[in-house]
N, C-alpha and C positions, 0 to 999 in steps of 0.2 A: 552228647551234651547239647547239640543244636535242638534236638527234639524236646529235651527236658526244658530248655529255655523257652521255646515257643509255646509249649503247653502252659507253662507258668504265666507267660504274658497273657494268654487268653483268660485264664482264671482271675488274674489280678485286674484285668480290664473290666470285668463284669460288675461295675459299681451298682449304678441306679437301679450218676445218676448211674447157666446151671439152673436152678429151679427157685421157685418162690419159697419164702420162709414160712411155709405152712406149719411146720413143726412148732416153731416158736409161738405162732399165733394160736395154735391148738392148745398149747400148754397154758397160755394166759390170754383171756379174752381181751380184744383190742382196747376196750375202754378202761381196762385195768392197767395197761402198760404205761409206764412213766415215760416222759419225753426222753429222746435219745441222749440229750446232753446230761441228764441225771443218771440214766441207767441204760447203756447201749445194749441192743439186742441184735446180734449179727444177722444180717439179711433183712432187717426191717428198720426203716427210719420212722420215728414218731415225733411229730411236731407238737409244740405246746399250743400256740394259737396262730393262725387258724388250726384247729385240731384235725390232723390228718396223718395217714400212714402211707408209705411208699415202700414196696419190696425191691430188693436187689440181690444179686448172688451173694451167698453167705461168705464165700471165700474172698470177695473183694475187700480191699484195705481202705480204711478211712484215711482221708488226706486233709491237709490244712485248708480251712475255709478262706475265702477272699471276700472283698466287700460286696454285699448283696447276697452272698451264699449263706445258707443255714446248714448245708451238709454237702460233702464231696467224698466219693469213694470210687476206686477203680481197681482194675485187674493188673497185678504185677506180671508183666510179660517176660517170660524167660529169654525171649529173643532180643530184648532191649536191655543192654547192660547199664544204661544211664539211669534206670529207675523210673522211666516214664510209665504211667499207669493209664493204659487205654485198652479196651473201652472203659469209659467212666460215666458216672452219674453226677450231675450237679443239681442241687435244689436251691432255688432262691425265692425269697419272699420280700416284696417291695410294696410300699404304699404309693398308690397313684390313682388319680381320677380317670385315667385313660380306659376306654373300653378295650376288650380283648382284640378286636379287629385293628386297633391302632398300636399293636405291640411293637412295630418297627420304630415308632417314634421314641420308644424307651430304649430298645436294644441296638438299633442300627448305628446310632452315633458312637456307641462303644466299639462295635465291629470296625468302624472306619478308622479308629485309632490304631489298631494293630493288624488289620487284615487288608488284603487286596484280592482282586478277582472274585469278589463276593457275588454269589448267585443264590437267590431265593428259589429253590427248586420247586416248591409249592407252598401254598398258604391257604388253609381252608378251615371252615367251622367243623367242630366235632363235639363230642360230649363224653363225660365220664360214665362209668358203668352204672351209676345211679341216676343218670339222666341230666346231671349238672352241665350247663353249657361250658364248652371248652373250645380251644383252637389248637390246631397242630400245624407245624411248618418244619421245613428242613432247609438249612443254609449250608452251602459249600464255599470254602474259601482257602486262600493261601495266606501264610503269615508274612507280614513285613518283617524283615530281619535286619539287625545291625550288621554291617559288613564284617565285623569281627567274627560272626558266627557262620559266614558263608552266604551263598546266594539262594534265591527262591527255587532254582532248579534242583537244589539238593534236598528240598523238603517235600513231604507228601501233602496231598490235599486232605483237609479234615472236613468231616460232615457232622453237622449238629442238628439232631432232631429235637424239637422242643414241643412239649404239651403244656398249654397254659390254661389257667382257670382263675376265677376271682371269688373272694368272699368279702363283700362290701368294698373297702379300699385296698384290701390285701390282694396283691397280684402275685400268683404263684407260678413259677416256671420249673418244669422238670426237663432237664437237658440230658440227652444221651449222645455221647461224643465218641467218634472212632475215626481211624485212619484207613479203613478198609472199604471205602466207597459208600454208596447209599445205605442208610441205616435200615437194617432188616427187622422183621417182626420179632426175631429173637431178642432184640434190645427194646423195641417199642413196647413190648408187653410189660416191661418194668415201669415205664412211664404210666401206662394205663392201669397199673395196680393201684394208682392213687385212689385213696378212699377217705372222704370226710368222715370223721368220727362224730357220733351223736352223743348228747348228754355230757359234754365236757366243757360247756361254756358257762356253767353256773359260777357265780362269784365265790371266792373263798376268803376267810378272814385273814388279815395280816396284822402284825403288832401295830400299836398306835403310832410309834415313831416312823414306821415304814409308810403308813397311810399319810402321815404329815409330809413326808418326803415326796410322795407321789402327787399330793394335792399342790404343793408348792411348785413342783416341776411343771404341772399343768398350767398353773397361773403364769409362770414365767414364760412358758412356750407361747401362750396367747399374747404376751406382751411383745413378742417378736424381737426382743433384745437379745442378740446372740451372745454377748458377753455374759449376761445374767444366766442364760440357758446353760452355757458351758461350765458355769460354776458348779453345776450338778454332776459333772463328770470327773472321775478321778484322773489325776495326772497319769496314772498307770492304765487308764482305759485302753482297751484294744479289742476290737470287734471285727471278726472276719477280715483280718488284714488291714483294718483301718485304725489309725491312731486318733487321739483326741483332736489333733490338728486337722486331720482329714475329715472328721465328722463336723467340725466347725465350718469347713468349706462346704460340706453337704448342706448344712442349714442355710448358708448364705446363697447358694447357687442352684441346687438341684430342684427341678420342678416337682419332685415328690416330697420335698421337705414341707413341714407344716407352715413355715414362713412363706414359701413360694406358692403354696396352695391357698394362702389367705385364711388360715384357721382362726376362727373368732371365739371358739369355745372348745375345751377339751376336758374329758373326765377319764379317770383310770378305773378299769375293772380287772381285778386279778383273778385268774382262773387256776393258776398253779403257783404254789409258794412252798419252798423247802429250804430251811436255814441250814448252813454248814459253817459253824464257827463265826468268823467275822464277815462271812459272805452269805448270800442267799440266792438261790435260783428263783427267778420271778418271771412269770409270763402271763399274758392276757391281752387286752386290747384297749386302745384309746377310742372313746366315743367322741367324734369330732364334727363340728359344724364349720362350714366355710362361707365366705362372703357370697351372697346371692343364692345360697342353698339352705333352706330351713330344715332340711332333713339331716339328722345326725347319722354318720356312717362309722363303721368300725375299721380301725387301722391296727396292724400288729404292733405290740409293745416291743418285741424283737431283741432287745439287748441282752436278755438272758440272766445276767447277774448284777447284783448290787454289792457294795462293800462298805463296811462301817469303818470310817477313818476318823479317829479322834472324836467319836461320838456322833458323827454325821454320816448319813447314808449317801452314797454316790453311785452312779452307773460305773460298772466295771467291764462289761462286755462278755463275749463268749469264750475268752481264753480260759485254759484249764491249768 
């Protein structure tokens, strides 16, 4: 139970991952694959925007997401009766103006909330297989534990390998996590399977009432009035472990929120839209300008679903 609790603490804290799935990719060209949220393909994660894929072992089991995550999957270990899944892969997408080399400014405050004996084993520039700039690092730590669950001497060290890249304001992290010491090439190769997809950023048409919802949401976001912004969220909103209340606090305090970034204009471009009854999957990007920066940059739309409540569209999150 102790190991289950500490692993949950790690994944809940990340607010502001056998062989590659070549068979699945051979059967369906990557650009024809639907995002994982709509149509899961074992062994392959497909993101809406930024459009990318990441491979992982097909036998790994998808797990609940937490704030910041878009996907989590891990191996069910027969030697762990508590149900802990390690090694595992976490994929997160966040909006931030930070450059890759300043990744610790975004992630380290989170580590400090739940970990001790934190050691950055290395931190260096890298690149994806297509030459896109990236950065890789590995962090070793022990969990801080509530006395109810025992002492630190009873817990293993965890190692977290992370490969990071950016597409405009979208900061993507692929985390490989294990309790067997330094992360080896057998796990790193999954992070490096990261592939940006081409030809999937063209706008798609959405119904007029959905377009009106997005335009009003953009206008209210630029107003920086949090109460008005949150009126666009269903009271049942739940996204990667975060409730409507949690995301209200994100708007007010997080450096990556449009308010804290000083967004002065925002437009919505939808690249994926698929209706399902009173809900619809929606993905794409916000084109944002901020104070002191005349260049508009893309930020992930990220919330995945909208729901029609009494004739009014609202954000619903990535709950299923």
